[in-house]
N, C-alpha and C positions, 0 to 999 in steps of 0.2 A: 408548392413543394419546394424545399430548400435545394439549392444547387451547389452549395459549397461543400467541398470534401472536409469531413470532420476528423480531427485528430483525437487520440485517446484522451488528451487533456480536455478537449471540448466536451467529451462525454462525461468526464469526471465533473466538470462544471454543471452540465445539464442535470446530472444526478444530484449534485449538491443543492441545486436550487429547485429541484422538482417538488420538494415537500415544504420548503420555506425560502422566502426571499432572503438573499444574503449579499453582503458587500464582498469585494475581492478579498479583503483582509479576513472576513469571516469564512469565506470559502477556504482560504489557505489554512486557517486555524482548524477548521473541521477536517481537512485533508490530513493535517499533522496529528490529529487525534484518532483518525480512523484508517483511511486507505493507505497512508504512507508506509504502513508495514508491508504492503504488497504492491502498491502503485502510488508513487510520489508525484507531486506537482509543485513546481517552484513559482514564486511570484513572477519570474521572468517568462514563465509559460502561461500562467493564469491571466494576467492583465491583457496581453495581446489577444488571447482567445476570447476574453469577455468582449472585446471590441469587435472581433470577427463575428461572434455569435449574435451580438446586437445588430450589426449591419446586415446579417442574414435573416433577421427577424425571428430568431430562435429564443432569444431572451429580451427582456425590456429592462432598461435601467431607469430608476427613479431617484432624483436627488433626495437624500435623507440626511442632511447634516446633523452632526452632534456638536452642539455649541458652535465654536468657531471652526471646527474641523469639517472640511468638505468630505462628503461621503455619498456614494451611489450604491443603491441596493438593487440587485438584479433578481427578476422573477422569470420563470420559464413561461413561454407562450404556448398556445395550443400546437403550433407548428413545431416548437422545440420539444414538447412532450411526445409528439408523433415521431420525431427523429430519435429520441431516447428509446422509445418503445421498439422502433424498428431495429435499432442496434442491439437491444437486449434480446430480441427474438432470433438473432443470428448466432451461429456457433462462434466461439472466440477464435480470432485469427492469431493471437499471440499467447504463447505459454512460455514466457521468458522469465528466467530468474537469474539475476546477476549476483554472484557471491564471490568477492575477492578471496575469501578464505579457501573456497573450493578451487579457484584458479591457482592459488599458491600451492595448495596440496597437490594439484595435478603435476606441477613442475618440481615438487619437493624431492624427487629422486637424486638431485644434485647435492642434497644435504645429508649429513649423518642422521640415522634414524631418530636419535634423541632430539635433534633440532627440528626434524620434520614433525615429530610428535607434538612439539610446542604449537604448531599451527592448529592441530586438532584440539589442543587444550584451549587456545584462544577462541576457536570457533564454538566449542562446547560451552564455555563461559558466556559468550555473547548470546547464544541461543537460549541457555537457561535463564539469563537475565531478561531476555525479551519475552519469554514465556511468563515470567513473573509480572512484568509490566502489563502484559495483556490480561493476565488474571485479575490485576487490580482494576481493570476496566469492566470486568464481567458483571459486578453488581448493578452498575448503571445500565449496561446493555440489557440485562435481565429485566430490569424495571421497565425499560422502553419497549421490550418485546411484548410485554403484556398489553401495550397500547394497541398497535396495529401492524407492526412490521417485524417479523421474526428473522429476516435475512441478515441484518448486521450482526446479530448475536450468533447466527450460524457461522458466519465468516470469522468472527472473533474466536469461536471455539475451534474452528479449523486451524487458525493461527496458533492457538495454545497447544493443541495436539501435535501439530507439525513441529513446532519449536521444541517441545518436550522430546519427541522422537529424534530430532536432529541432535539435540544435546546428548541423548543416550547413545546414539550412533557414534558421535565423536568420541565418547568415553570408551566404547567397545573397540573402535579402530585404534585408539591410542594404546589401549592395553595390548591389543593384538600386535601392534607395531613394536612395542617394547618387550614383548614376551621373549624370554631367553631361548626358547625352543625355535623361535622364528629365525630363519636364516637371514642375516643382515637386516632384520626388522621389517622385511617386506610383508604386506598384508596377504 
């Protein structure tokens, strides 16, 4: 049984290598294509965690150079798979969303309503753009779902629907804030 306390990044790595052996670079690229929309991981987090996970016996690294380039590919061990499954069977401990736009909107009472409404416009544009980027990933995710794993597509669709809703909410709040009948633009 592993004795090391695992970070969220460690579980991201275990998940990323649970189906296919990957290098640190490939893990980061996969994170950037998938989970970064709700859970990011940087190279500065990934590489130290790869070392810790290998030392704990949860993954194994194998040298797999490409030409002159040194490269290590990591695969999950049986103990690593057990750790991942244990974590998946526990209720999430973190439901954290960080959004600078919402933080700015929270303090926007110091601005005139028209300027505060700009924050909502920026947020809405960002969310609408993100929903479109996620929609562009849907055909590939739909194709992969037909293989054996429906959950990434489920999460992708959650992201699309959430960002569509958020963009619409921003638009409604902006209209409400700027409505002439609203006293001082307060929602």
